[in-house]
GUDO-896587 format. One record per residue (C-alpha): residue number from 1; x, z negated, y; residue in one letter. Coordinates in steps of 0.5 Angstrom, whole numbers, plus 2048, in hexadecimal, padded with zeros to 3 digits. Example, Ala and Ser with C-alpha at 12.3 -4.5 7.8 and 13.67 -1.06 7.14 Angstrom:
<rs>
1	819	7F0	7F7	A
2	81B	7F2	7FE	S
</rs>
This chain:
<rs>
1	800	800	800	X
2	805	7FE	804	X
3	808	804	802	X
4	802	808	804	X
5	801	804	80A	X
6	808	805	80C	X
7	807	80D	80A	X
8	801	80C	80E	X
9	804	809	814	X
10	80A	80E	813	X
11	804	813	813	X
12	801	810	819	X
13	807	810	81C	X
14	808	817	81B	X
15	801	818	81E	X
16	803	814	824	X
17	809	818	824	X
18	805	81E	823	X
19	800	81C	828	X
20	806	81A	82D	X
21	809	820	82B	X
22	802	824	82D	X
23	802	820	833	X
24	809	822	834	X
25	807	829	833	X
26	801	828	837	X
27	805	825	83C	X
28	80A	82A	83B	X
29	804	82F	83B	X
30	801	82C	841	X
31	808	82C	844	X
32	808	834	843	X
33	801	834	845	X
34	804	831	84B	X
35	809	836	84C	X
36	805	83B	84A	X
37	800	838	850	X
38	806	838	854	X
39	808	83F	852	X
40	801	841	853	X
41	801	83D	85A	X
42	808	840	85B	X
43	806	847	859	X
44	800	846	85E	X
45	805	843	863	X
46	809	84A	862	X
47	802	84E	862	X
48	800	84A	868	X
49	807	84B	86B	X
50	807	852	868	X
51	800	853	86C	X
52	803	850	872	X
53	809	855	871	X
54	804	85A	870	X
55	800	858	876	X
56	807	858	87A	X
57	808	85E	877	X
58	801	861	879	X
59	802	85E	87F	X
60	809	861	880	X
61	806	867	87E	X
62	801	866	883	X
63	806	864	888	X
64	80A	86A	886	X
65	804	86F	886	X
66	803	86B	88D	X
67	80A	86C	88F	X
68	809	874	88C	X
69	803	874	890	X
70	806	871	896	X
71	80C	875	895	X
72	808	87B	894	X
73	805	879	89B	X
74	80B	878	89E	X
75	80D	87F	89B	X
76	807	882	89E	X
77	809	87E	8A4	X
78	810	880	8A4	X
79	80E	887	8A3	X
80	809	886	8A9	X
81	80F	883	8AC	X
82	814	888	8AA	X
83	80F	88D	8AC	X
84	80E	889	8B3	X
85	815	889	8B3	X
86	816	890	8B2	X
87	811	891	8B7	X
88	814	88C	8BC	X
89	81B	88F	8BA	X
90	818	896	8BB	X
91	815	893	8C2	X
92	81C	890	8C3	X
93	81F	896	8C1	X
94	81B	89A	8C6	X
95	81C	894	8CB	X
96	823	894	8CA	X
97	823	89C	8CA	X
98	81F	89B	8D1	X
99	824	896	8D3	X
100	82A	89A	8D1	X
101	827	8A0	8D4	X
102	826	89B	8DA	X
103	82C	898	8D9	X
104	82F	89F	8D9	X
105	82B	8A1	8E0	X
106	82E	89A	8E3	X
107	835	89B	8E0	X
108	834	8A2	8E3	X
109	831	89F	8E9	X
110	837	89A	8EA	X
111	83C	89F	8E8	X
112	839	8A3	8EE	X
113	839	89D	8F2	X
114	840	89B	8EF	X
115	842	8A2	8F1	X
116	83F	8A2	8F8	X
117	842	89B	8F9	X
118	848	89E	8F6	X
119	848	8A3	8FB	X
120	845	89E	900	X
121	84B	89A	8FE	X
122	850	89F	8FF	X
123	84D	8A1	906	X
124	84D	89A	907	X
125	854	899	905	X
126	856	8A0	908	X
127	853	89D	90E	X
128	857	896	90D	X
129	85D	89A	90C	X
130	85C	89E	912	X
131	85B	897	916	X
132	861	894	913	X
133	865	89A	915	X
134	862	89A	91C	X
135	863	892	91C	X
136	86A	893	919	X
137	86B	899	91E	X
138	868	894	923	X
139	86C	88E	921	X
140	872	893	921	X
141	870	895	928	X
142	870	88D	92A	X
143	876	88C	926	X
144	879	892	92A	X
145	876	890	930	X
146	879	889	92F	X
147	880	88B	92D	X
148	87F	890	934	X
149	87D	88A	938	X
150	884	886	937	X
151	888	88C	93A	X
152	883	88D	93F	X
153	882	886	941	X
154	88A	886	942	X
155	88A	88D	946	X
156	884	88A	94A	X
157	888	884	94C	X
158	88E	888	94E	X
159	88B	88B	954	X
160	88B	884	956	X
161	892	884	955	X
162	892	88B	959	X
163	88E	88A	95F	X
164	890	882	960	X
165	897	885	963	X
166	893	887	969	X
167	88F	881	969	X
168	896	87D	96A	X
169	89B	881	96D	X
170	896	885	972	X
171	890	880	973	X
172	894	879	973	X
173	89B	879	973	X
174	89F	87F	976	X
175	89A	883	97A	X
176	897	87D	97E	X
177	89E	87B	980	X
178	8A0	882	982	X
179	89A	883	986	X
180	89B	87D	98A	X
181	8A3	87E	98B	X
182	8A4	886	98B	X
183	89D	88A	98C	X
184	89A	885	991	X
185	8A1	883	994	X
186	89E	886	99B	X
187	898	881	99A	X
188	898	87B	99E	X
189	897	874	99C	X
190	893	873	995	X
191	88F	87A	997	X
192	893	87D	991	X
193	88F	877	98C	X
194	889	879	98F	X
195	889	880	98E	X
196	88B	87F	987	X
197	885	87B	986	X
198	881	881	989	X
199	884	886	985	X
200	882	883	97F	X
201	87B	882	982	X
202	87A	889	983	X
203	87D	88B	97C	X
204	879	886	979	X
205	873	889	97D	X
206	874	890	97A	X
207	875	88D	973	X
208	86F	889	973	X
209	86A	88F	976	X
210	86D	893	970	X
211	86D	88F	96A	X
212	866	88F	968	X
213	865	896	969	X
214	86C	897	965	X
215	869	892	960	X
216	863	896	95F	X
217	866	89D	95F	X
218	86B	89A	959	X
219	865	898	955	X
220	861	89E	957	X
221	866	8A3	955	X
222	86A	89F	950	X
223	870	8A1	953	X
224	873	89A	954	X
225	87A	89C	952	X
226	87A	8A2	956	X
227	878	89E	95D	X
228	87D	899	95B	X
229	883	89E	95B	X
230	880	8A1	962	X
231	881	89B	965	X
232	887	898	962	X
233	88A	89F	964	X
234	888	89E	96B	X
235	88B	897	96B	X
236	891	899	968	X
237	892	89F	96D	X
238	891	89B	973	X
239	895	895	971	X
240	89B	89A	970	X
241	89A	89C	977	X
242	89B	895	97A	X
243	8A3	897	979	X
244	8A2	89B	980	X
245	8A0	895	984	X
246	8A5	893	989	X
247	8A5	88E	98F	X
248	89F	88E	993	X
249	89B	892	98E	X
250	895	88D	98D	X
251	88F	892	98E	X
252	892	897	989	X
253	894	891	984	X
254	88D	88F	985	X
255	88A	895	983	X
256	88E	896	97D	X
257	88D	88F	97B	X
258	885	890	97C	X
259	886	896	977	X
260	88A	892	972	X
261	885	88D	972	X
262	87F	892	971	X
263	883	895	96B	X
264	884	88E	969	X
265	87D	88B	96A	X
266	87A	891	967	X
267	87E	892	961	X
268	87C	88B	95F	X
269	875	88C	95F	X
270	876	891	95A	X
271	87B	88C	956	X
272	877	886	956	X
273	871	88A	954	X
274	875	88C	94D	X
275	876	885	94B	X
276	86F	885	947	X
277	872	88B	943	X
278	879	888	941	X
279	877	881	93F	X
280	871	87D	93C	X
281	86D	878	940	X
282	870	872	93D	X
283	877	875	93F	X
284	876	877	946	X
285	879	870	949	X
286	87F	871	944	X
287	880	879	946	X
288	87E	878	94D	X
289	884	872	94E	X
290	889	876	94A	X
291	888	87C	94F	X
292	889	877	955	X
293	88F	874	951	X
294	892	87B	950	X
295	890	87D	957	X
296	894	877	95A	X
297	89A	878	955	X
298	89A	880	957	X
299	89A	87E	95F	X
300	89F	879	95E	X
301	8A4	87D	95B	X
302	8A3	882	960	X
303	8A3	87D	966	X
304	8AA	87A	963	X
305	8AD	881	963	X
306	8AA	882	96A	X
307	8AD	87C	96D	X
308	8B4	87E	96A	X
309	8B3	884	96E	X
310	8B1	881	974	X
311	8B6	87B	974	X
312	8BC	87F	970	X
313	8BB	886	973	X
314	8C2	889	972	X
315	8C1	888	96A	X
316	8BC	88D	96A	X
317	8C0	892	96F	X
318	8BB	890	975	X
319	8BD	88F	97C	X
320	8BA	889	97E	X
321	8B4	884	97C	X
322	8AF	888	980	X
323	8B1	88E	97B	X
324	8B0	889	976	X
325	8A9	888	978	X
326	8A7	88F	978	X
327	8AA	891	972	X
328	8A6	88B	96E	X
329	8A0	88F	971	X
330	8A2	895	96D	X
331	8A4	891	967	X
332	89D	88E	967	X
333	89A	895	967	X
334	89E	897	961	X
335	89C	891	95D	X
336	895	892	95E	X
337	895	899	95C	X
338	899	898	956	X
339	896	892	953	X
340	88F	895	954	X
341	890	89A	94F	X
342	88E	895	949	X
343	887	894	94B	X
344	886	89C	94D	X
345	889	89E	946	X
346	886	898	941	X
347	880	895	944	X
348	87A	89A	942	X
349	875	89C	947	X
350	86E	899	946	X
351	869	89E	946	X
352	862	89D	948	X
353	85D	8A1	943	X
354	858	8A2	948	X
355	85C	8A5	94D	X
356	85A	8AC	94F	X
357	860	8B0	950	X
358	85D	8B4	956	X
359	85B	8AE	95A	X
360	85F	8AD	960	X
361	863	8A7	95F	X
362	862	8A5	967	X
363	85B	8A5	967	X
364	85A	8A2	960	X
365	85F	89D	963	X
366	85A	89B	969	X
367	854	89B	965	X
368	857	896	960	X
369	85A	892	965	X
370	853	891	968	X
371	850	890	961	X
372	856	88B	960	X
373	855	887	966	X
374	84E	886	964	X
375	850	884	95D	X
376	856	880	95F	X
377	851	87B	963	X
378	84D	87A	95C	X
379	853	877	959	X
380	853	871	95E	X
381	859	86D	95B	X
382	85D	874	95C	X
383	85B	875	963	X
384	85C	86D	964	X
385	863	86E	961	X
386	865	874	966	X
387	863	870	96C	X
388	867	86A	96A	X
389	86D	86F	968	X
390	86C	873	96E	X
391	86E	86C	972	X
392	873	869	96E	X
393	877	86F	96D	X
394	877	870	974	X
395	87B	86A	975	X
396	880	86C	96F	X
397	881	873	971	X
398	882	871	978	X
399	888	86C	976	X
400	88B	872	972	X
401	88B	877	977	X
402	88D	873	97D	X
403	891	86D	97B	X
404	898	871	97C	X
405	896	874	983	X
406	894	86D	984	X
407	89B	86A	982	X
408	89F	86F	986	X
409	89B	86D	98C	X
410	89D	866	98C	X
411	8A4	868	98A	X
412	8A5	867	983	X
413	8AB	86C	980	X
414	8A9	872	97C	X
415	8AD	870	976	X
416	8A9	86A	976	X
417	8A2	86D	977	X
418	8A4	873	972	X
419	8A7	86E	96D	X
420	8A1	869	96D	X
421	89C	86F	96C	X
422	8A1	871	966	X
423	8A0	86A	964	X
424	898	86A	964	X
425	899	871	95F	X
426	89D	86D	95A	X
427	899	867	95A	X
428	893	86A	95A	X
429	894	86D	953	X
430	894	867	94F	X
431	88F	863	953	X
432	88A	86A	953	X
433	88B	869	94B	X
434	889	862	94C	X
435	883	863	94F	X
436	881	868	94A	X
437	883	863	944	X
438	87F	85D	948	X
439	878	861	947	X
440	878	85F	940	X
441	877	857	942	X
442	874	858	949	X
443	86F	85D	94C	X
444	871	863	950	X
445	86E	861	956	X
446	871	85A	956	X
447	878	85D	956	X
448	876	861	95C	X
449	874	85B	95F	X
450	87A	857	95E	X
451	87E	85D	961	X
452	87A	85E	967	X
453	87C	856	968	X
454	883	858	968	X
455	882	85E	96D	X
456	87F	859	972	X
457	885	854	972	X
458	889	85A	973	X
459	885	85D	979	X
460	886	856	97C	X
461	88D	855	97A	X
462	88E	85C	97E	X
463	88C	859	985	X
464	892	854	984	X
465	897	859	981	X
466	89E	858	985	X
467	8A4	85A	981	X
468	8A5	85E	97B	X
469	8A5	859	976	X
470	89D	858	978	X
471	89C	85F	977	X
472	89F	85F	970	X
473	89B	859	96F	X
474	895	85C	971	X
475	897	862	96D	X
476	897	85E	966	X
477	890	85B	968	X
478	88E	863	968	X
479	891	865	962	X
480	88E	85F	95E	X
481	887	862	95F	X
482	887	869	962	X
483	887	86E	95C	X
484	883	869	958	X
485	87D	869	95D	X
486	87D	870	95E	X
487	87E	872	956	X
488	878	86D	954	X
489	874	86F	95A	X
490	874	877	957	X
491	873	874	950	X
492	86D	870	952	X
493	86A	875	956	X
494	86B	87A	950	X
495	866	876	94C	X
496	860	876	950	X
497	860	87E	951	X
498	85C	883	94D	X
499	85F	887	948	X
500	860	88E	94A	X
501	860	88D	952	X
502	867	889	952	X
503	86A	88E	958	X
504	863	88D	95C	X
505	863	885	95B	X
506	86B	885	95C	X
507	86A	889	962	X
508	866	883	965	X
509	86B	87E	963	X
510	870	882	966	X
511	86C	882	96C	X
512	86C	87B	96D	X
513	874	87B	96C	X
514	874	881	972	X
515	86F	87D	976	X
516	874	877	975	X
517	879	87B	978	X
518	875	87D	97E	X
519	873	876	980	X
520	879	872	97E	X
521	87F	876	982	X
522	87A	877	988	X
523	879	870	988	X
524	880	86E	988	X
525	882	874	98D	X
526	87D	872	992	X
527	87E	86A	991	X
528	885	86B	992	X
529	885	870	998	X
530	880	86C	99C	X
531	884	865	99A	X
532	88B	868	99B	X
533	88D	865	994	X
534	88C	868	98D	X
535	88B	860	98B	X
536	884	860	98D	X
537	883	866	989	X
538	886	864	983	X
539	882	85D	983	X
540	87B	861	984	X
541	87B	864	97D	X
542	879	85D	97A	X
543	872	85F	97C	X
544	872	865	977	X
545	875	860	971	X
546	86F	85B	973	X
547	869	85F	973	X
548	86C	864	96E	X
549	86D	85E	969	X
550	866	85B	96B	X
551	862	861	969	X
552	866	862	963	X
553	863	85B	960	X
554	85C	85E	961	X
555	85E	864	95C	X
556	85C	863	955	X
</rs>
């Protein structure tokens, strides 16, 4: 039993094991079923995934179709755009063609304009070239003119060197003494001095009457140099003939002297009028002073020779001092003639472009004189200056021509008289140049006024003169200012006158000088004759310096 039960137990155990094995199999089968389920689920998931994928593929295909449709649309658009682009390109091509044609037209127009501009530029350049050529020629002419002005200015100054011999030897130093001691030896008292004063008055009256007409004629005919030559020739010839004057020939001496003064004064009208044509306005003072300085030097050198001829006549093969004086008159004539050549040869004649060649210079001169007289009154300052110059130059001129005959009258020896005049000539050179230099720092008018103050002192000192030393001292005072006052007066007036009418206006300027030559010597002679002494005559000249200086202060 027990074996059966054991066998039944074993069997039951086997059944249990079988049931457990079945359960294990079922469990395994469940597990497999689960796996199958999982597999199915996985398959379902895969199918779902595949469906999803198919859906995605469908969507992708639809998307592709959409894209293809879009692409087709875009293609159609591109086609349309291409066609539109083609149309646009065609239109743009047409526009480009039109623009090209327009550009061509524009280029052609611009080319034409460029051509015209080129031609215009060529014309302009040609015009500018012509202008440049003309400007170059004008510049060359200007440079040539400036180059010519330098020798012309020196040649102009040399005429002062030439005719100053007449001013020193004939007017101031030798002839006045010769007139009082030889030609007028037959005259009593101080009559020779008075007659000498009257002789100068007549000469100046003639010159004063002729000067404005001569100046107008010079401007009208454009022949300043020609008239200068004629008057210089008159002065040269009449001065040379003075060699024939002997004892008692005072009337003949007066006549020749008057002719010489006309030649001297008339020539100076045209000489002064050439100043604006040989120098620029800013150089007037310098050139005018240089002319006076050369005049002093030239006149002084010849006067030195004349003094030697008078004091040592035998050195020159002359009989005596009287013949030394007469020979000196001839040397003045030759000196004047020779040194007038530079101005005649190297100073160009200023021509007037508005002058008719058939115009009568004399009638034209009178017409221009009348016009200038009315015109000069419009230049108020120039007119006031002429009045001032007329007064103070009266005193200066009278001192120049009456000093030596006054010295001879009071008993001063000829050697002192001529020696003092010679001192004035040489001292006058640096002081005249000094006056020209001083205008860089002082007004021209101020320099002239300073000179007039010195002249006033000299005239007062003349009244007290007794000895040769006094004469020498007064000569030094005169030398300080004589050339400077006259040179600066000339240049001062030269700035006030209009261009092209220098001869006419300088003629009025010279009239002032000539009228000064009329009144001053006449006053000197008249006062000396009625008082019986020339001392009162010399001091009476103070009035000219005071009034002239006062009027000059009113000139601007």
